[in-house]
Every structure is written in structure tokens, then in C-alpha cells.
C-alpha positions in Angstrom: 66.3 61.3 -16.8 62.9 59.2 -16.3 62.0 55.8 -15.3 61.4 53.0 -17.6 58.6 51.9 -18.1 57.8 48.6 -21.1 54.1 49.2 -21.9 53.5 50.9 -25.4 50.7 52.7 -25.7 49.8 55.1 -28.8 50.0 58.9 -28.4 49.3 61.9 -30.2 50.8 65.3 -30.4 48.3 66.4 -27.7 47.7 64.3 -25.9 49.6 65.2 -22.3 50.7 62.6 -20.1 52.2 61.4 -16.9 55.5 60.3 -16.2 58.3 59.8 -13.2 60.7 62.1 -14.0 64.1 62.2 -12.1 66.0 65.4 -11.0 69.0 65.4 -13.6 71.2 67.1 -10.3 70.0 65.2 -7.6 69.2 61.1 -9.2 68.2 60.3 -5.9 64.8 62.9 -5.9 62.3 61.8 -8.6 58.5 62.7 -8.4 55.8 62.7 -11.4 55.2 65.6 -13.9 53.2 66.1 -16.2 54.0 66.6 -20.3 52.8 67.5 -23.2 53.4 65.2 -26.9 54.5 66.7 -29.3 55.9 66.4 -32.9 59.8 66.8 -32.7 60.9 69.9 -33.6 64.2 67.9 -35.3 62.0 65.4 -37.1 58.8 65.9 -37.6 57.4 62.4 -38.2 58.3 61.5 -35.2 56.8 61.6 -31.1 59.0 63.5 -28.3 57.8 64.8 -24.9 58.3 68.2 -23.6 58.7 68.1 -20.5 60.7 72.0 -18.6 61.0 73.5 -21.3 63.2 70.4 -23.5 61.8 67.5 -25.2 62.4 64.2 -24.8 62.4 61.5 -27.2 59.2 59.0 -27.1 60.5 56.0 -27.0 59.2 52.1 -25.2 62.0 52.8 -22.2 60.0 55.9 -21.0 57.3 55.0 -18.4 55.0 56.8 -19.4 51.2 56.8 -17.4 48.0 58.4 -19.3 46.6 59.4 -15.1 48.2 61.1 -12.6 46.6 58.8 -10.3 48.1 55.8 -12.2 51.7 57.4 -12.0 51.5 58.5 -8.6 50.7 54.6 -8.3 53.5 53.3 -10.0 55.9 55.9 -7.9 54.3 54.7 -4.7 55.6 51.4 -6.4 58.8 52.0 -6.9 59.8 54.5 -4.6 57.3 54.6 -1.7 57.9 53.4 1.8 57.7 49.3 1.7 
């Protein structure tokens, strides 16, 4: 799944964001992916992330970054060589 993140930023349907996504089949593999902020199809009053043809809840538990550079920096911090 996606990495945890405590930052909270207001998002709107139509925003393009970046997330650190863990491969569900190989948890040791993670990368930065572009996602769209959309209305939840099951509850239009809530926002979701649309990634890989799947809707994910947009909560404070998801690492969401407003730019690819910011996401890459976080990825390097958590997954890069130390």
C-alpha cells in the first residue's frame, strides 16, 4: 500500500498528487506514482485517490505530496541508501 504521512493539506477533486506506493505483491518494492484526487464513487462527499484503476481513501494516513520532487525526496529519505 502507501506509506504513512502525518502532513495534512487540503486537496480538491481534479488535483494531481504523488504518493509513495508499495507493490501489493512485493512489499519490499515501493516507488513514487502520480495519482488523481477524485470524488469517491461510493460517497461523492468524500475524496479518494485514483491510482492504477483503483480508488483509495484519501486520509491523513496516506503519504501524499503536491510535487513529484517532494515525493522523490521523501522516497530517498525512507528507501534510499543511508
